[in-house]
N, CA, C and O atoms as a Tinker XYZ file with bonds, in Angstrom:
   488  protein
     1  N    -22.319000  -11.702000   97.943000    73     2
     2  CA   -22.845000  -12.051000   99.239000    64     1     3
     3  C    -21.742000  -12.617000  100.129000    63     2     4     5
     4  O    -20.568000  -12.281000   99.975000    81     3
     5  N    -22.136000  -13.473000  101.055000    73     3     6
     6  CA   -21.203000  -14.045000  102.016000    64     5     7
     7  C    -21.305000  -15.563000  101.977000    63     6     8     9
     8  O    -22.399000  -16.123000  101.907000    81     7
     9  N    -20.157000  -16.214000  102.025000    73     7    10
    10  CA   -20.120000  -17.670000  102.061000    64     9    11
    11  C    -19.399000  -18.124000  103.330000    63    10    12    13
    12  O    -18.405000  -17.536000  103.755000    81    11
    13  N    -19.936000  -19.184000  103.912000    73    11    14
    14  CA   -19.308000  -19.828000  105.058000    64    13    15
    15  C    -18.962000  -21.252000  104.669000    63    14    16    17
    16  O    -19.800000  -21.973000  104.127000    81    15
    17  N    -17.748000  -21.654000  104.940000    73    15    18
    18  CA   -17.307000  -23.010000  104.598000    64    17    19
    19  C    -16.732000  -23.672000  105.837000    63    18    20    21
    20  O    -15.774000  -23.183000  106.436000    81    19
    21  N    -17.340000  -24.802000  106.212000    73    19    22
    22  CA   -16.866000  -25.557000  107.373000    64    21    23
    23  C    -15.919000  -26.658000  106.932000    63    22    24    25
    24  O    -15.951000  -27.100000  105.784000    81    23
    25  N    -15.080000  -27.094000  107.854000    73    23    26
    26  CA   -14.201000  -28.233000  107.625000    64    25    27
    27  C    -13.861000  -28.871000  108.968000    63    26    28    29
    28  O    -14.048000  -28.269000  110.025000    81    27
    29  N    -13.361000  -30.091000  108.904000    73    27    30
    30  CA   -12.886000  -30.750000  110.114000    64    29    31
    31  C    -13.762000  -31.853000  110.651000    63    30    32    33
    32  O    -13.392000  -32.510000  111.625000    81    31
    33  N    -14.915000  -32.077000  110.045000    73    31    34
    34  CA   -15.776000  -33.153000  110.519000    64    33    35
    35  C    -15.204000  -34.517000  110.168000    63    34    36    37
    36  O    -14.210000  -34.626000  109.451000    81    35
    37  N    -15.855000  -35.559000  110.688000    73    35    38
    38  CA   -15.406000  -36.906000  110.384000    64    37    39
    39  C    -15.927000  -37.911000  111.375000    63    38    40    41
    40  O    -16.831000  -37.633000  112.163000    81    39
    41  N    -15.335000  -39.093000  111.318000    73    39    42
    42  CA   -15.695000  -40.198000  112.202000    64    41    43
    43  C    -14.661000  -40.298000  113.319000    63    42    44    45
    44  O    -13.457000  -40.309000  113.060000    81    43
    45  N    -15.132000  -40.369000  114.553000    73    43    46
    46  CA   -14.229000  -40.447000  115.695000    64    45    47
    47  C    -14.833000  -41.396000  116.724000    63    46    48    49
    48  O    -16.053000  -41.529000  116.826000    81    47
    49  N    -13.972000  -42.041000  117.474000    73    47    50
    50  CA   -14.444000  -42.948000  118.520000    64    49    51
    51  C    -14.883000  -42.165000  119.754000    63    50    52    53
    52  O    -14.414000  -41.049000  119.980000    81    51
    53  N    -15.765000  -42.733000  120.540000    73    51    54
    54  CA   -16.154000  -42.077000  121.803000    64    53    55
    55  C    -14.924000  -41.763000  122.651000    63    54    56    57
    56  O    -14.013000  -42.579000  122.788000    81    55
    57  N    -14.927000  -40.551000  123.216000    73    55    58
    58  CA   -13.787000  -40.089000  123.984000    64    57    59
    59  C    -12.758000  -39.345000  123.164000    63    58    60    61
    60  O    -11.832000  -38.751000  123.717000    81    59
    61  N    -12.908000  -39.371000  121.857000    73    59    62
    62  CA   -11.951000  -38.716000  120.978000    64    61    63
    63  C    -12.216000  -37.230000  120.826000    63    62    64    65
    64  O    -13.104000  -36.666000  121.465000    81    63
    65  N    -11.416000  -36.611000  119.960000    73    63    66
    66  CA   -11.493000  -35.166000  119.751000    64    65    67
    67  C    -11.548000  -34.842000  118.265000    63    66    68    69
    68  O    -11.040000  -35.585000  117.424000    81    67
    69  N    -12.170000  -33.729000  117.972000    73    67    70
    70  CA   -12.182000  -33.153000  116.623000    64    69    71
    71  C    -12.144000  -31.641000  116.763000    63    70    72    73
    72  O    -12.585000  -31.078000  117.765000    81    71
    73  N    -11.603000  -30.995000  115.727000    73    71    74
    74  CA   -11.623000  -29.538000  115.687000    64    73    75
    75  C    -12.280000  -29.099000  114.395000    63    74    76    77
    76  O    -11.800000  -29.412000  113.306000    81    75
    77  N    -13.375000  -28.376000  114.519000    73    75    78
    78  CA   -14.073000  -27.826000  113.360000    64    77    79
    79  C    -13.585000  -26.409000  113.101000    63    78    80    81
    80  O    -13.281000  -25.652000  114.022000    81    79
    81  N    -13.520000  -26.076000  111.812000    73    79    82
    82  CA   -13.145000  -24.725000  111.396000    64    81    83
    83  C    -14.193000  -24.203000  110.441000    63    82    84    85
    84  O    -14.841000  -24.969000  109.730000    81    83
    85  N    -14.354000  -22.896000  110.431000    73    83    86
    86  CA   -15.279000  -22.246000  109.513000    64    85    87
    87  C    -14.679000  -20.914000  109.100000    63    86    88    89
    88  O    -14.251000  -20.124000  109.942000    81    87
    89  N    -14.652000  -20.671000  107.790000    73    87    90
    90  CA   -14.143000  -19.410000  107.280000    64    89    91
    91  C    -15.246000  -18.704000  106.510000    63    90    92    93
    92  O    -15.964000  -19.315000  105.719000    81    91
    93  N    -15.366000  -17.414000  106.755000    73    91    94
    94  CA   -16.342000  -16.580000  106.060000    64    93    95
    95  C    -15.626000  -15.735000  105.017000    63    94    96    97
    96  O    -14.532000  -15.223000  105.258000    81    95
    97  N    -16.258000  -15.595000  103.853000    73    95    98
    98  CA   -15.672000  -14.787000  102.785000    64    97    99
    99  C    -16.784000  -14.073000  102.040000    63    98   100   101
   100  O    -17.955000  -14.443000  102.130000    81    99
   101  N    -16.394000  -13.039000  101.301000    73    99   102
   102  CA   -17.367000  -12.288000  100.522000    64   101   103
   103  C    -17.458000  -10.854000  101.005000    63   102   104   105
   104  O    -16.472000  -10.262000  101.444000    81   103
   105  N    -18.667000  -10.304000  100.915000    73   103   106
   106  CA   -18.895000   -8.913000  101.246000    64   105   107
   107  C    -19.041000   -8.761000  102.765000    63   106   108   109
   108  O    -20.146000   -8.822000  103.306000    81   107
   109  N    -17.912000   -8.565000  103.434000    73   107   110
   110  CA   -17.892000   -8.498000  104.890000    64   109   111
   111  C    -17.252000   -7.202000  105.339000    63   110   112   113
   112  O    -16.099000   -6.921000  105.015000    81   111
   113  N    -18.014000   -6.407000  106.094000    73   111   114
   114  CA   -17.428000   -5.252000  106.751000    64   113   115
   115  C    -17.056000   -5.606000  108.181000    63   114   116   117
   116  O    -15.971000   -5.285000  108.666000    81   115
   117  N    -17.985000   -6.272000  108.831000    73   115   118
   118  CA   -17.762000   -6.697000  110.211000    64   117   119
   119  C    -18.613000   -7.933000  110.492000    63   118   120   121
   120  O    -19.722000   -8.069000  109.976000    81   119
   121  N    -18.080000   -8.824000  111.313000    73   119   122
   122  CA   -18.865000   -9.966000  111.761000    64   121   123
   123  C    -19.158000   -9.798000  113.249000    63   122   124   125
   124  O    -18.242000   -9.647000  114.057000    81   123
   125  N    -20.408000   -9.824000  113.593000    73   123   126
   126  CA   -20.786000   -9.748000  115.004000    64   125   127
   127  C    -20.602000  -11.130000  115.631000    63   126   128   129
   128  O    -19.473000  -11.611000  115.726000    81   127
   129  N    -21.660000  -11.761000  116.051000    73   127   130
   130  CA   -21.522000  -13.088000  116.661000    64   129   131
   131  C    -21.265000  -14.160000  115.612000    63   130   132   133
   132  O    -21.739000  -14.076000  114.479000    81   131
   133  N    -20.513000  -15.156000  116.014000    73   131   134
   134  CA   -20.317000  -16.369000  115.206000    64   133   135
   135  C    -20.647000  -17.555000  116.092000    63   134   136   137
   136  O    -20.441000  -17.520000  117.306000    81   135
   137  N    -21.157000  -18.593000  115.476000    73   135   138
   138  CA   -21.550000  -19.724000  116.308000    64   137   139
   139  C    -21.577000  -21.035000  115.562000    63   138   140   141
   140  O    -21.431000  -21.105000  114.342000    81   139
   141  N    -21.769000  -22.068000  116.353000    73   139   142
   142  CA   -21.922000  -23.419000  115.830000    64   141   143
   143  C    -23.262000  -23.982000  116.297000    63   142   144   145
   144  O    -23.640000  -23.859000  117.462000    81   143
   145  N    -23.956000  -24.592000  115.367000    73   143   146
   146  CA   -25.205000  -25.279000  115.642000    64   145   147
   147  C    -25.061000  -26.708000  115.140000    63   146   148   149
   148  O    -24.157000  -27.023000  114.366000    81   147
   149  N    -25.967000  -27.566000  115.592000    73   147   150
   150  CA   -25.940000  -28.945000  115.111000    64   149   151
   151  C    -27.359000  -29.466000  114.963000    63   150   152   153
   152  O    -28.293000  -29.014000  115.626000    81   151
   153  N    -27.481000  -30.432000  114.068000    73   151   154
   154  CA   -28.781000  -31.069000  113.850000    64   153   155
   155  C    -28.575000  -32.560000  113.689000    63   154   156   157
   156  O    -27.907000  -33.016000  112.760000    81   155
   157  N    -29.151000  -33.304000  114.595000    73   155   158
   158  CA   -29.105000  -34.765000  114.532000    64   157   159
   159  C    -30.330000  -35.258000  113.763000    63   158   160   161
   160  O    -31.331000  -34.547000  113.678000    81   159
   161  N    -30.263000  -36.455000  113.209000    73   159   162
   162  CA   -31.401000  -36.986000  112.455000    64   161   163
   163  C    -32.676000  -36.999000  113.289000    63   162   164   165
   164  O    -32.698000  -37.500000  114.414000    81   163
   165  N    -33.737000  -36.436000  112.714000    73   163   166
   166  CA   -35.019000  -36.433000  113.395000    64   165   167
   167  C    -35.167000  -35.402000  114.485000    63   166   168   169
   168  O    -36.181000  -35.373000  115.182000    81   167
   169  N    -34.160000  -34.547000  114.643000    73   167   170
   170  CA   -34.212000  -33.529000  115.691000    64   169   171
   171  C    -34.077000  -32.138000  115.092000    63   170   172   173
   172  O    -33.637000  -31.970000  113.955000    81   171
   173  N    -34.466000  -31.145000  115.885000    73   171   174
   174  CA   -34.336000  -29.762000  115.446000    64   173   175
   175  C    -32.884000  -29.288000  115.584000    63   174   176   177
   176  O    -32.108000  -29.811000  116.384000    81   175
   177  N    -32.554000  -28.297000  114.788000    73   175   178
   178  CA   -31.227000  -27.695000  114.897000    64   177   179
   179  C    -31.116000  -27.001000  116.250000    63   178   180   181
   180  O    -32.048000  -26.327000  116.688000    81   179
   181  N    -29.973000  -27.168000  116.906000    73   179   182
   182  CA   -29.794000  -26.588000  118.227000    64   181   183
   183  C    -28.462000  -25.851000  118.308000    63   182   184   185
   184  O    -27.500000  -26.186000  117.616000    81   183
   185  N    -28.432000  -24.848000  119.165000    73   183   186
   186  CA   -27.211000  -24.092000  119.394000    64   185   187
   187  C    -26.211000  -24.960000  120.143000    63   186   188   189
   188  O    -26.558000  -25.627000  121.117000    81   187
   189  N    -24.963000  -24.943000  119.677000    73   187   190
   190  CA   -23.879000  -25.616000  120.384000    64   189   191
   191  C    -23.081000  -24.591000  121.183000    63   190   192   193
   192  O    -22.913000  -24.729000  122.395000    81   191
   193  N    -22.591000  -23.565000  120.495000    73   191   194
   194  CA   -21.796000  -22.536000  121.163000    64   193   195
   195  C    -21.787000  -21.289000  120.294000    63   194   196   197
   196  O    -21.932000  -21.362000  119.074000    81   195
   197  N    -21.614000  -20.147000  120.941000    73   195   198
   198  CA   -21.585000  -18.872000  120.234000    64   197   199
   199  C    -20.501000  -17.995000  120.856000    63   198   200   201
   200  O    -20.206000  -18.095000  122.047000    81   199
   201  N    -19.913000  -17.128000  120.018000    73   199   202
   202  CA   -18.889000  -16.204000  120.485000    64   201   203
   203  C    -19.146000  -14.841000  119.868000    63   202   204   205
   204  O    -19.367000  -14.732000  118.662000    81   203
   205  N    -19.120000  -13.808000  120.691000    73   203   206
   206  CA   -19.374000  -12.453000  120.203000    64   205   207
   207  C    -18.098000  -11.850000  119.620000    63   206   208   209
   208  O    -17.018000  -12.433000  119.710000    81   207
   209  N    -18.250000  -10.681000  119.027000    73   207   210
   210  CA   -17.084000   -9.994000  118.482000    64   209   211
   211  C    -16.112000   -9.596000  119.587000    63   210   212   213
   212  O    -14.919000   -9.422000  119.338000    81   211
   213  N    -16.620000   -9.453000  120.795000    73   211   214
   214  CA   -15.767000   -9.108000  121.921000    64   213   215
   215  C    -15.139000  -10.304000  122.609000    63   214   216   217
   216  O    -14.358000  -10.150000  123.547000    81   215
   217  N    -15.484000  -11.505000  122.138000    73   215   218
   218  CA   -14.882000  -12.707000  122.693000    64   217   219
   219  C    -15.688000  -13.373000  123.794000    63   218   220   221
   220  O    -15.240000  -14.363000  124.373000    81   219
   221  N    -16.864000  -12.851000  124.093000    73   219   222
   222  CA   -17.717000  -13.518000  125.084000    64   221   223
   223  C    -18.315000  -14.774000  124.468000    63   222   224   225
   224  O    -18.719000  -14.781000  123.305000    81   223
   225  N    -18.366000  -15.831000  125.261000    73   223   226
   226  CA   -18.856000  -17.110000  124.753000    64   225   227
   227  C    -20.014000  -17.637000  125.577000    63   226   228   229
   228  O    -20.202000  -17.278000  126.739000    81   227
   229  N    -20.776000  -18.491000  124.938000    73   227   230
   230  CA   -21.842000  -19.209000  125.614000    64   229   231
   231  C    -21.962000  -20.568000  124.943000    63   230   232   233
   232  O    -21.736000  -20.693000  123.740000    81   231
   233  N    -22.315000  -21.575000  125.713000    73   231   234
   234  CA   -22.405000  -22.916000  125.155000    64   233   235
   235  C    -23.589000  -23.654000  125.757000    63   234   236   237
   236  O    -24.035000  -23.342000  126.862000    81   235
   237  N    -24.084000  -24.621000  125.031000    73   235   238
   238  CA   -25.155000  -25.463000  125.530000    64   237   239
   239  C    -24.657000  -26.263000  126.738000    63   238   240   241
   240  O    -23.487000  -26.640000  126.809000    81   239
   241  N    -25.553000  -26.510000  127.670000    73   239   242
   242  CA   -25.166000  -27.265000  128.877000    64   241   243
   243  C    -24.575000  -28.626000  128.519000    63   242   244   245
   244  O    -23.679000  -29.127000  129.199000    81   243
   245  N    -25.090000  -29.214000  127.442000    73   243   246
   246  CA   -24.667000  -30.564000  127.079000    64   245   247
   247  C    -23.207000  -30.642000  126.623000    63   246   248   249
   248  O    -22.624000  -31.726000  126.590000    81   247
   249  N    -22.618000  -29.495000  126.272000    73   247   250
   250  CA   -21.234000  -29.517000  125.781000    64   249   251
   251  C    -20.273000  -28.731000  126.658000    63   250   252   253
   252  O    -19.067000  -28.737000  126.413000    81   251
   253  N    -20.789000  -28.057000  127.673000    73   251   254
   254  CA   -19.913000  -27.274000  128.547000    64   253   255
   255  C    -18.868000  -28.177000  129.208000    63   254   256   257
   256  O    -19.173000  -29.266000  129.693000    81   255
   257  N    -17.643000  -27.693000  129.209000    73   255   258
   258  CA   -16.546000  -28.476000  129.768000    64   257   259
   259  C    -15.909000  -29.426000  128.779000    63   258   260   261
   260  O    -14.845000  -29.982000  129.051000    81   259
   261  N    -16.544000  -29.620000  127.635000    73   259   262
   262  CA   -16.005000  -30.518000  126.608000    64   261   263
   263  C    -15.682000  -29.780000  125.307000    63   262   264   265
   264  O    -14.687000  -30.093000  124.654000    81   263
   265  N    -16.506000  -28.808000  124.926000    73   263   266
   266  CA   -16.328000  -28.078000  123.679000    64   265   267
   267  C    -15.873000  -26.648000  123.983000    63   266   268   269
   268  O    -16.303000  -26.043000  124.965000    81   267
   269  N    -15.010000  -26.127000  123.137000    73   267   270
   270  CA   -14.536000  -24.752000  123.275000    64   269   271
   271  C    -14.644000  -24.047000  121.932000    63   270   272   273
   272  O    -14.145000  -24.529000  120.915000    81   271
   273  N    -15.305000  -22.896000  121.949000    73   271   274
   274  CA   -15.412000  -22.091000  120.736000    64   273   275
   275  C    -14.389000  -20.971000  120.791000    63   274   276   277
   276  O    -14.135000  -20.409000  121.856000    81   275
   277  N    -13.803000  -20.646000  119.650000    73   275   278
   278  CA   -12.856000  -19.535000  119.565000    64   277   279
   279  C    -12.960000  -18.922000  118.171000    63   278   280   281
   280  O    -13.570000  -19.504000  117.273000    81   279
   281  N    -12.366000  -17.757000  117.997000    73   279   282
   282  CA   -12.425000  -17.124000  116.686000    64   281   283
   283  C    -11.151000  -16.337000  116.426000    63   282   284   285
   284  O    -10.455000  -15.904000  117.345000    81   283
   285  N    -10.875000  -16.172000  115.145000    73   283   286
   286  CA    -9.808000  -15.297000  114.681000    64   285   287
   287  C    -10.482000  -14.255000  113.816000    63   286   288   289
   288  O    -10.745000  -14.495000  112.637000    81   287
   289  N    -10.759000  -13.108000  114.390000    73   287   290
   290  CA   -11.526000  -12.089000  113.676000    64   289   291
   291  C    -10.772000  -11.549000  112.469000    63   290   292   293
   292  O    -11.393000  -11.175000  111.474000    81   291
   293  N     -9.467000  -11.501000  112.537000    73   291   294
   294  CA    -8.675000  -10.991000  111.415000    64   293   295
   295  C     -8.815000  -11.883000  110.186000    63   294   296   297
   296  O     -8.700000  -11.419000  109.051000    81   295
   297  N     -9.068000  -13.174000  110.427000    73   295   298
   298  CA    -9.198000  -14.130000  109.325000    64   297   299
   299  C    -10.655000  -14.498000  109.062000    63   298   300   301
   300  O    -10.933000  -15.324000  108.192000    81   299
   301  N    -11.578000  -13.903000  109.792000    73   299   302
   302  CA   -13.009000  -14.234000  109.660000    64   301   303
   303  C    -13.251000  -15.719000  109.870000    63   302   304   305
   304  O    -13.998000  -16.353000  109.126000    81   303
   305  N    -12.612000  -16.259000  110.886000    73   303   306
   306  CA   -12.729000  -17.687000  111.156000    64   305   307
   307  C    -13.246000  -17.940000  112.563000    63   306   308   309
   308  O    -13.023000  -17.158000  113.487000    81   307
   309  N    -13.950000  -19.069000  112.691000    73   307   310
   310  CA   -14.414000  -19.530000  113.989000    64   309   311
   311  C    -14.087000  -21.017000  114.084000    63   310   312   313
   312  O    -14.124000  -21.743000  113.090000    81   311
   313  N    -13.768000  -21.450000  115.294000    73   311   314
   314  CA   -13.354000  -22.822000  115.521000    64   313   315
   315  C    -14.213000  -23.442000  116.620000    63   314   316   317
   316  O    -14.771000  -22.742000  117.465000    81   315
   317  N    -14.303000  -24.760000  116.589000    73   315   318
   318  CA   -14.953000  -25.499000  117.670000    64   317   319
   319  C    -14.064000  -26.695000  118.009000    63   318   320   321
   320  O    -13.969000  -27.654000  117.243000    81   319
   321  N    -13.424000  -26.616000  119.161000    73   319   322
   322  CA   -12.632000  -27.734000  119.652000    64   321   323
   323  C    -13.548000  -28.640000  120.454000    63   322   324   325
   324  O    -14.142000  -28.218000  121.447000    81   323
   325  N    -13.659000  -29.889000  120.019000    73   323   326
   326  CA   -14.571000  -30.833000  120.657000    64   325   327
   327  C    -13.760000  -31.970000  121.266000    63   326   328   329
   328  O    -13.096000  -32.725000  120.557000    81   327
   329  N    -13.823000  -32.077000  122.571000    73   327   330
   330  CA   -13.126000  -33.134000  123.302000    64   329   331
   331  C    -14.131000  -34.051000  123.989000    63   330   332   333
   332  O    -15.304000  -33.709000  124.141000    81   331
   333  N    -13.652000  -35.212000  124.396000    73   331   334
   334  CA   -14.499000  -36.180000  125.111000    64   333   335
   335  C    -15.815000  -36.399000  124.383000    63   334   336   337
   336  O    -16.888000  -36.349000  124.985000    81   335
   337  N    -15.723000  -36.639000  123.097000    73   335   338
   338  CA   -16.924000  -36.774000  122.274000    64   337   339
   339  C    -17.734000  -38.002000  122.668000    63   338   340   341
   340  O    -17.194000  -39.039000  123.054000    81   339
   341  N    -19.046000  -37.845000  122.557000    73   339   342
   342  CA   -19.987000  -38.902000  122.905000    64   341   343
   343  C    -20.824000  -39.256000  121.676000    63   342   344   345
   344  O    -20.953000  -38.439000  120.764000    81   343
   345  N    -21.387000  -40.448000  121.640000    73   343   346
   346  CA   -22.246000  -40.801000  120.498000    64   345   347
   347  C    -23.385000  -39.810000  120.292000    63   346   348   349
   348  O    -23.804000  -39.584000  119.156000    81   347
   349  N    -23.888000  -39.222000  121.358000    73   347   350
   350  CA   -24.986000  -38.258000  121.222000    64   349   351
   351  C    -24.547000  -36.930000  120.615000    63   350   352   353
   352  O    -25.388000  -36.076000  120.332000    81   351
   353  N    -23.258000  -36.743000  120.412000    73   351   354
   354  CA   -22.766000  -35.558000  119.707000    64   353   355
   355  C    -22.835000  -35.738000  118.187000    63   354   356   357
   356  O    -22.560000  -34.799000  117.440000    81   355
   357  N    -23.194000  -36.919000  117.736000    73   355   358
   358  CA   -23.308000  -37.181000  116.308000    64   357   359
   359  C    -24.378000  -36.283000  115.690000    63   358   360   361
   360  O    -25.527000  -36.274000  116.131000    81   359
   361  N    -23.986000  -35.536000  114.670000    73   359   362
   362  CA   -24.901000  -34.591000  114.026000    64   361   363
   363  C    -24.177000  -33.929000  112.864000    63   362   364   365
   364  O    -22.969000  -34.087000  112.684000    81   363
   365  N    -24.944000  -33.188000  112.088000    73   363   366
   366  CA   -24.349000  -32.260000  111.130000    64   365   367
   367  C    -24.147000  -30.940000  111.862000    63   366   368   369
   368  O    -25.077000  -30.403000  112.463000    81   367
   369  N    -22.941000  -30.430000  111.805000    73   367   370
   370  CA   -22.591000  -29.188000  112.494000    64   369   371
   371  C    -22.545000  -28.047000  111.484000    63   370   372   373
   372  O    -21.910000  -28.142000  110.434000    81   371
   373  N    -23.238000  -26.967000  111.835000    73   371   374
   374  CA   -23.354000  -25.809000  110.949000    64   373   375
   375  C    -22.695000  -24.588000  111.587000    63   374   376   377
   376  O    -22.832000  -24.336000  112.784000    81   375
   377  N    -21.988000  -23.851000  110.766000    73   375   378
   378  CA   -21.412000  -22.579000  111.180000    64   377   379
   379  C    -22.412000  -21.458000  110.867000    63   378   380   381
   380  O    -23.101000  -21.487000  109.847000    81   379
   381  N    -22.470000  -20.487000  111.755000    73   379   382
   382  CA   -23.361000  -19.335000  111.574000    64   381   383
   383  C    -22.596000  -18.058000  111.852000    63   382   384   385
   384  O    -21.754000  -18.010000  112.749000    81   383
   385  N    -22.893000  -17.019000  111.077000    73   383   386
   386  CA   -22.258000  -15.729000  111.318000    64   385   387
   387  C    -23.256000  -14.610000  111.074000    63   386   388   389
   388  O    -24.025000  -14.647000  110.113000    81   387
   389  N    -23.238000  -13.626000  111.941000    73   387   390
   390  CA   -24.060000  -12.423000  111.782000    64   389   391
   391  C    -23.176000  -11.355000  111.166000    63   390   392   393
   392  O    -22.308000  -10.794000  111.836000    81   391
   393  N    -23.398000  -11.071000  109.878000    73   391   394
   394  CA   -22.476000  -10.258000  109.091000    64   393   395
   395  C    -23.074000   -8.893000  108.773000    63   394   396   397
   396  O    -24.213000   -8.787000  108.318000    81   395
   397  N    -22.290000   -7.860000  109.019000    73   395   398
   398  CA   -22.605000   -6.508000  108.569000    64   397   399
   399  C    -21.803000   -6.273000  107.301000    63   398   400   401
   400  O    -20.573000   -6.340000  107.314000    81   399
   401  N    -22.499000   -5.999000  106.207000    73   399   402
   402  CA   -21.814000   -5.920000  104.908000    64   401   403
   403  C    -21.445000   -4.512000  104.483000    63   402   404   405
   404  O    -20.643000   -4.336000  103.567000    81   403
   405  N    -22.021000   -3.497000  105.137000    73   403   406
   406  CA   -21.773000   -2.105000  104.711000    64   405   407
   407  C    -21.287000   -1.279000  105.890000    63   406   408   409
   408  O    -21.779000   -1.444000  107.007000    81   407
   409  N    -20.328000   -0.393000  105.656000    73   407   410
   410  CA   -19.739000    0.388000  106.753000    64   409   411
   411  C    -20.738000    1.231000  107.530000    63   410   412   413
   412  O    -20.577000    1.388000  108.740000    81   411
   413  N    -21.770000    1.782000  106.882000    73   411   414
   414  CA   -22.695000    2.680000  107.562000    64   413   415
   415  C    -23.956000    1.965000  108.014000    63   414   416   417
   416  O    -24.918000    2.603000  108.444000    81   415
   417  N    -23.953000    0.665000  107.920000    73   415   418
   418  CA   -25.121000   -0.112000  108.326000    64   417   419
   419  C    -24.876000   -0.756000  109.677000    63   418   420   421
   420  O    -23.768000   -1.203000  109.974000    81   419
   421  N    -25.910000   -0.798000  110.485000    73   419   422
   422  CA   -25.791000   -1.487000  111.773000    64   421   423
   423  C    -26.532000   -2.817000  111.764000    63   422   424   425
   424  O    -26.470000   -3.570000  112.737000    81   423
   425  N    -27.226000   -3.107000  110.682000    73   423   426
   426  CA   -28.001000   -4.346000  110.643000    64   425   427
   427  C    -27.145000   -5.488000  110.125000    63   426   428   429
   428  O    -26.389000   -5.335000  109.166000    81   427
   429  N    -27.277000   -6.629000  110.774000    73   427   430
   430  CA   -26.516000   -7.811000  110.399000    64   429   431
   431  C    -27.440000   -8.854000  109.784000    63   430   432   433
   432  O    -28.611000   -8.973000  110.146000    81   431
   433  N    -26.886000   -9.591000  108.858000    73   431   434
   434  CA   -27.601000  -10.687000  108.204000    64   433   435
   435  C    -26.984000  -12.008000  108.630000    63   434   436   437
   436  O    -25.763000  -12.154000  108.686000    81   435
   437  N    -27.854000  -12.969000  108.930000    73   435   438
   438  CA   -27.374000  -14.299000  109.313000    64   437   439
   439  C    -27.021000  -15.118000  108.080000    63   438   440   441
   440  O    -27.801000  -15.198000  107.130000    81   439
   441  N    -25.845000  -15.720000  108.103000    73   439   442
   442  CA   -25.432000  -16.639000  107.044000    64   441   443
   443  C    -25.092000  -17.989000  107.665000    63   442   444   445
   444  O    -24.693000  -18.088000  108.826000    81   443
   445  N    -25.267000  -19.036000  106.834000    73   443   446
   446  CA   -25.034000  -20.399000  107.287000    64   445   447
   447  C    -24.083000  -21.117000  106.341000    63   446   448   449
   448  O    -24.080000  -20.873000  105.134000    81   447
   449  N    -23.283000  -22.000000  106.907000    73   447   450
   450  CA   -22.486000  -22.884000  106.084000    64   449   451
   451  C    -23.311000  -24.074000  105.623000    63   450   452   453
   452  O    -24.487000  -24.207000  105.961000    81   451
   453  N    -22.673000  -24.932000  104.846000    73   451   454
   454  CA   -23.379000  -26.073000  104.279000    64   453   455
   455  C    -23.426000  -27.251000  105.241000    63   454   456   457
   456  O    -24.171000  -28.206000  105.021000    81   455
   457  N    -22.639000  -27.186000  106.300000    73   455   458
   458  CA   -22.646000  -28.234000  107.310000    64   457   459
   459  C    -21.530000  -29.239000  107.113000    63   458   460   461
   460  O    -21.094000  -29.500000  105.992000    81   459
   461  N    -21.079000  -29.796000  108.222000    73   459   462
   462  CA   -20.068000  -30.849000  108.186000    64   461   463
   463  C    -20.507000  -31.950000  109.154000    63   462   464   465
   464  O    -20.926000  -31.680000  110.280000    81   463
   465  N    -20.402000  -33.186000  108.690000    73   463   466
   466  CA   -20.884000  -34.323000  109.474000    64   465   467
   467  C    -19.866000  -34.713000  110.538000    63   466   468   469
   468  O    -18.675000  -34.858000  110.262000    81   467
   469  N    -20.361000  -34.878000  111.754000    73   467   470
   470  CA   -19.554000  -35.429000  112.844000    64   469   471
   471  C    -20.237000  -36.707000  113.317000    63   470   472   473
   472  O    -21.405000  -36.688000  113.708000    81   471
   473  N    -19.514000  -37.798000  113.278000    73   471   474
   474  CA   -20.054000  -39.084000  113.710000    64   473   475
   475  C    -19.167000  -39.650000  114.805000    63   474   476   477
   476  O    -17.963000  -39.827000  114.620000    81   475
   477  N    -19.778000  -39.933000  115.950000    73   475   478
   478  CA   -19.046000  -40.492000  117.087000    64   477   479
   479  C    -19.524000  -41.924000  117.286000    63   478   480   481
   480  O    -20.654000  -42.165000  117.710000    81   479
   481  N    -18.657000  -42.853000  116.977000    73   479   482
   482  CA   -19.057000  -44.261000  117.023000    64   481   483
   483  C    -17.833000  -45.145000  117.162000    63   482   484   485
   484  O    -16.754000  -44.829000  116.660000    81   483
   485  N    -18.019000  -46.250000  117.847000    73   483   486
   486  CA   -16.932000  -47.224000  117.948000    64   485   487
   487  C    -17.063000  -48.281000  116.857000    63   486   488
   488  O    -16.238000  -49.191000  116.777000    81   487
């Protein structure tokens, strides 16, 4: 199958920066969209940012201008650069990828990482 592994989370002060990374491995022919989601305690998981295979991006209004998503398709990696972090950004951040595993298939399967904790606190 496919595994996603995130890294880069941690504790940071308000106004600080973190960079999250996620690498996909396993049975991968092509990865369509890749994205980052987050879930704060007591809240539903929400989209943070997404990037298509063509490099088009979209982000939640709450992070626009502060977070930047990018990817290295050759390495099956996606990144989230987070600047000007706020306490309300505290959450577990999950990587997501829509993976096509077979050359003659057009259907993609969603895979998730295990999550990485981001805590913004003084």
